C-alpha atoms as one frame of an Amber mdcrd trajectory, in Angstrom:
protein
 -66.683   7.766 -47.437 -67.020   8.734 -43.771 -63.575   7.923 -42.415 -64.454
   8.776 -38.813 -67.467   6.446 -38.878 -65.231   3.614 -40.080 -62.694   4.364
 -37.357 -65.367   4.378 -34.643 -66.614   0.957 -35.715 -63.048  -0.354 -35.887
 -62.296   0.874 -32.358 -65.547  -0.625 -31.036 -64.530  -3.981 -32.553 -61.166
  -3.790 -30.779 -59.062  -3.358 -33.916 -55.453  -2.274 -33.556 -54.949  -1.375
 -37.227 -57.099  -0.340 -40.164 -55.741  -1.070 -43.657 -57.234   0.703 -46.668
 -56.286  -0.251 -50.211 -57.815   0.250 -53.648 -60.501  -2.270 -54.633 -60.629
  -3.790 -51.149 -62.911  -3.108 -48.198 -61.237  -1.653 -45.114 -59.352  -4.459
 -43.359 -59.146  -4.635 -39.570 -56.351  -6.252 -37.592 -57.707  -7.675 -34.343
 -55.642  -9.910 -32.041 -53.250 -10.703 -34.877 -55.906 -11.642 -37.444 -56.953
  -9.507 -40.416 -60.541  -9.468 -41.681 -62.691  -7.063 -43.722 -64.858  -4.518
 -41.944 -68.340  -6.090 -41.917 -70.777  -4.542 -44.351 -68.291  -2.119 -45.905
 -67.885  -2.095 -49.707 -64.621  -2.048 -51.623 -62.820   1.283 -51.636 -62.406
   3.286 -54.802 -59.832   5.917 -55.687 -62.125   8.719 -54.497 -62.621   6.973
 -51.142 -58.865   6.798 -50.553 -58.442  10.414 -51.609 -61.222  11.481 -49.228
 -59.521   9.612 -46.372 -56.184  11.237 -47.195 -57.787  14.686 -47.279 -59.434
  14.020 -43.906 -56.216  13.077 -42.090 -54.323  16.034 -43.594 -57.043  18.681
 -43.351 -55.310  20.442 -40.452 -51.884  20.154 -42.094 -52.185  20.869 -45.837
 -48.412  20.990 -46.167 -48.342  17.270 -45.358 -50.610  16.604 -48.336 -48.083
  18.394 -50.556 -45.323  16.376 -48.954 -47.113  13.148 -49.853 -47.569  14.181
 -53.484 -43.860  15.015 -53.677 -42.422  11.977 -51.893 -45.154   9.333 -52.130
 -44.900   8.686 -48.401 -46.609  10.189 -45.363 -46.386   9.617 -41.612 -48.814
  11.695 -39.551 -50.969  11.561 -36.416 -54.748  11.914 -36.591 -57.641  12.164
 -34.173 -61.199  13.454 -34.102 -63.881  13.994 -31.484 -64.788  10.728 -29.793
 -61.811   8.882 -31.283 -58.387   7.898 -29.934 -55.243   9.085 -31.680 -54.012
   7.181 -34.717 -50.612   6.812 -36.326 -51.248   7.153 -40.056 -48.920   5.885
 -42.783 -49.712   6.508 -46.435 -47.582   5.068 -49.235 -47.827   4.639 -52.982
 -48.727   1.152 -54.138 -49.427  -0.276 -57.602 -50.447   2.951 -59.269 -52.537
   4.083 -56.312 -51.773   4.435 -52.610 -52.588   2.592 -49.415 -53.352   3.864
 -45.922 -52.574   2.118 -42.647 -53.952   3.596 -39.436 -52.774   2.219 -36.088
 -54.507   3.034 -32.810 -52.177   4.813 -30.398 -53.091   3.444 -26.956 -53.544
   5.828 -24.083 -51.231   3.624 -22.049 -47.881   2.402 -23.352 -47.607  -1.415
 -22.963 -45.326  -2.817 -20.302 -42.860  -5.681 -20.723 -45.567  -7.993 -19.384
 -47.699  -7.159 -22.442 -44.981  -8.241 -24.872 -46.025 -11.867 -25.273 -45.768
 -14.179 -28.286 -48.984 -14.054 -30.278 -49.906 -10.583 -29.040 -50.275  -7.595
 -31.328 -47.450  -5.680 -29.617 -44.858  -8.156 -30.926 -46.175  -8.559 -34.472
 -43.716  -7.917 -37.292 -44.848  -4.791 -39.139 -45.817  -5.832 -42.654 -44.253
  -2.640 -44.027 -40.829  -4.133 -43.272 -41.403  -6.528 -46.162 -39.722  -9.465
 -44.445 -38.608 -12.205 -46.843 -39.258 -15.865 -46.098 -35.533 -16.591 -45.947
 -34.784 -13.875 -43.376 -33.938 -14.920 -39.826 -36.178 -13.777 -36.977 -34.706
 -13.656 -33.471 -37.191 -13.907 -30.591 -35.810 -11.549 -27.939 -35.890 -12.475
 -24.262 -34.825  -9.144 -22.790 -33.708  -5.621 -23.632 -30.632  -6.665 -25.604
 -31.034  -8.657 -28.792 -28.269 -10.932 -27.478 -29.775 -11.820 -24.095 -30.969
 -15.442 -24.153 -30.777 -15.669 -27.966 -28.475 -17.117 -30.623 -27.965 -13.751
 -32.320 -24.170 -13.823 -31.886 -23.994 -17.256 -33.535 -26.192 -16.093 -36.410
 -23.999 -13.044 -37.068 -20.815 -15.134 -36.951 -22.206 -17.872 -39.210 -23.257
 -15.285 -41.811 -19.885 -13.525 -41.750 -21.360 -10.221 -40.590 -18.664  -7.642
 -39.841 -20.811  -4.528 -39.277 -24.323  -4.107 -37.889 -26.931  -1.420 -38.639
 -29.102  -1.162 -35.526 -32.699   0.111 -35.773 -35.782  -0.116 -33.569 -37.245
   1.020 -30.284 -36.793   2.122 -27.687 -33.617   4.160 -27.945 -33.148   4.188
 -24.164 -33.988   0.489 -23.769 -33.531  -2.206 -26.382 -31.453  -0.122 -28.801
 -28.998   1.043 -26.159 -28.702  -2.426 -24.553 -28.075  -4.068 -27.914 -25.530
  -1.388 -28.888 -23.596  -2.072 -25.684 -23.514  -5.822 -26.377 -22.490  -5.264
 -29.995 -19.512  -3.249 -28.772 -18.607  -5.937 -26.242 -18.825  -8.649 -28.901
 -16.652  -6.553 -31.216 -19.075  -5.618 -34.006 -18.809  -2.061 -35.364 -22.319
  -0.611 -35.349 -24.202   2.137 -37.166 -27.373   3.595 -35.628 -29.432   5.639
 -38.138 -30.976   8.357 -35.982 -34.204   8.417 -38.044 -34.671   4.657 -37.537
 -34.827   4.560 -33.738 -37.332   6.096 -31.357 -38.465   6.408 -27.775 -41.534
   7.345 -25.743 -40.333  10.916 -25.355 -37.833  13.163 -27.103 -35.614  13.816
 -24.077 -34.549  10.195 -23.380 -34.246   9.601 -27.110 -31.824  12.498 -27.580
 -29.871  11.749 -24.386 -29.330   8.103 -25.290 -28.345   8.863 -28.875 -25.739
  11.218 -27.429 -24.486   8.486 -25.102 -24.503   5.786 -27.792 -22.472   8.026
 -30.087 -20.009   8.818 -27.312 -19.438   5.241 -26.146 -20.887   2.404 -28.181
 -21.661   3.035 -31.865 -21.710   5.566 -34.673 -24.973   7.526 -34.834 -25.492
   8.504 -38.478 -28.199   9.725 -40.820 -30.307   7.163 -42.649 -28.806   8.462
 -45.902 -25.299   7.651 -44.651 -26.414   4.176 -43.554 -27.958   3.437 -46.956
 -24.862   4.768 -48.709 -22.710   2.426 -46.604 -24.843  -0.614 -47.525 -24.726
   0.334 -51.205 -20.952   0.774 -51.099 -20.516  -2.689 -49.577 -22.772  -4.224
 -52.211 -20.866  -2.514 -55.003 -17.527  -3.678 -53.699 -18.870  -7.230 -53.504
 -20.430  -7.023 -56.965 -23.948  -7.497 -55.554 -27.164  -5.500 -55.756 -29.209
  -4.004 -52.912
């Protein structure tokens, strides 16, 4: 399989994401809709392996990392192609690959419109049908929404805050959580920003003033401890 040829066609068709799974043709996400790449056959195990070897050819240690952990997050590009964010994860005895085009220009707030690809819920989050979705109106998750009412009605006493950007939406929401009186944990591996400097500076400020910045392991351990004390499972 020629991965770069597939990526070139996908980019020409305006796709934002390319999904590759065993026994399926490459699937393209375009303007919120997913459809198979025209004329491309179903992918076999060797096709997926060839794609994985291509995206890790300049970083063989990342291939070893994937075999050890079953998960990989890496950037990839080639001549004539934009950069891609690549996620590889084990799935049903095989593995799947999702490649997302990294735009040359970061979208502005004006691009974040309902129905657009920039506000789609990432399928890797595995959202359940019974989970509440809050449509944000501004930087803070509380601005113009019923988030406070939802948290109160569900008896939430502590919030784990994840997302992007650290200097924008995460910080604004952390401030409001403090003002509403909810203790908050911010797993440092689960937030991000456009650049490392504002990310680090705002994590420092959030830790100093608004919430507890912790490792993702500590956040998971906290959730598990709450479930155990309540006799539930996570």
